[in-house]
C-alpha positions as CSV (number, residue, x, y, z in Angstrom):
1,X,178.2,85.7,52.4
2,X,176.8,82.7,51.2
3,X,176.3,81.7,47.8
4,X,173.3,80.6,45.9
5,X,175.4,77.5,45.4
6,X,176.4,77.1,49.5
7,X,172.2,77.1,50.5
8,X,171.3,74.6,47.9
9,X,174.2,72.4,48.8
10,X,173.3,72.8,52.6
11,X,170.0,71.2,51.7
12,X,170.7,68.9,49.4
13,X,173.6,67.7,52.2
14,X,170.7,67.9,54.9
15,X,168.3,65.2,52.4
16,X,170.4,63.0,51.9
17,X,171.2,62.5,55.6
18,X,167.6,62.0,56.0
19,X,167.1,59.6,52.9
20,X,170.3,57.7,53.9
21,X,167.4,56.5,57.4
22,X,165.6,55.3,54.7
23,X,168.1,53.6,52.4
24,X,170.4,52.2,54.7
25,X,170.6,48.0,55.5
26,X,169.7,47.9,58.9
27,X,169.5,51.5,60.6
28,X,171.8,51.9,63.8
29,X,170.2,51.3,67.4
30,X,169.2,54.8,68.5
31,X,168.4,57.6,65.9
32,X,168.6,61.6,66.2
33,X,165.2,63.8,65.8
34,X,165.5,64.8,62.3
35,X,166.2,60.6,61.3
36,X,163.0,59.9,63.9
37,X,160.9,62.7,61.8
38,X,162.2,60.9,58.3
39,X,161.2,57.5,59.7
40,X,157.6,58.6,61.1
41,X,156.8,60.8,57.5
42,X,156.6,64.5,59.9
43,X,158.7,67.3,59.9
44,X,161.9,68.0,62.4
45,X,160.0,70.5,63.3
46,X,157.2,68.6,64.4
47,X,159.1,66.2,66.3
48,X,158.9,68.7,69.0
49,X,155.4,68.7,69.1
50,X,155.1,64.9,69.9
51,X,157.6,65.3,72.8
52,X,155.4,67.8,74.8
53,X,152.3,65.4,74.0
54,X,153.4,63.1,75.0
55,X,153.8,60.6,71.6
56,X,156.9,60.1,71.9
57,X,159.8,60.0,74.6
58,X,163.5,60.7,73.8
59,X,166.2,58.3,75.0
60,X,167.8,58.8,78.6
61,X,166.9,62.1,80.3
62,X,167.9,65.2,77.9
63,X,168.2,68.8,78.5
64,X,165.4,70.2,76.8
65,X,167.1,71.7,74.1
66,X,169.8,69.1,73.7
67,X,169.6,66.8,71.5
68,X,167.5,64.1,71.6
69,X,167.9,60.4,70.6
70,X,165.2,57.5,69.9
71,X,165.2,53.7,69.8
72,X,164.7,52.9,66.8
73,X,162.4,49.5,67.4
74,X,159.9,52.2,69.2
75,X,159.9,54.5,66.0
76,X,159.3,51.0,63.6
77,X,156.6,49.8,65.6
78,X,154.6,53.1,66.0
79,X,155.5,53.7,62.0
80,X,153.3,50.6,61.1
81,X,150.2,51.5,63.7
82,X,147.8,53.7,62.2
83,X,146.1,54.2,65.6
84,X,149.4,55.9,66.7
85,X,149.7,57.7,63.6
86,X,146.6,59.4,63.5
87,X,146.6,60.4,67.2
88,X,150.3,61.7,66.2
89,X,148.8,63.5,63.1
90,X,146.2,65.0,65.1
91,X,148.1,66.2,68.0
92,X,150.4,68.0,65.1
93,X,147.7,70.0,63.0
94,X,145.7,70.9,66.2
95,X,149.2,72.4,67.3
96,X,149.7,74.1,64.0
97,X,146.4,75.2,63.4
98,X,146.1,76.8,67.4
99,X,149.7,78.7,66.7
100,X,148.5,79.6,63.8
101,X,145.5,81.3,64.8
102,X,147.2,83.6,66.9
103,X,149.4,84.9,64.9
104,X,146.6,85.6,63.0
105,X,144.7,86.9,65.9
106,X,148.4,89.3,66.8
107,X,148.0,90.8,63.4
108,X,144.3,91.6,63.3
109,X,144.3,93.3,66.4
110,X,146.5,95.8,65.6
111,X,144.8,97.1,62.2
112,X,141.2,97.3,65.2
113,X,142.9,100.1,67.3
114,X,142.4,103.5,65.9
């Protein structure tokens, strides 16, 4: 069983890994989804939404549930493009808006039936 200290340590480790992406002098040629999210200013779970919307394309041909890597050069271009950032932010917001509305609808339906 994990102690609260283990959970905090793991969270700090994940945070330090994502901050590492921003503090290193020269970034590697490819970044994983967590690092890509940090560079672009999104949450980790938003990367799959951006891939599904075809706003991000992973390198190679990864399996649907496999790890995804992205070209650093392309991520840096996207991070400096206000038009792309606007589209990506809108897609992510709309996706979560629809998902949250579905959750509320499912929760509200049982209360309506006698």
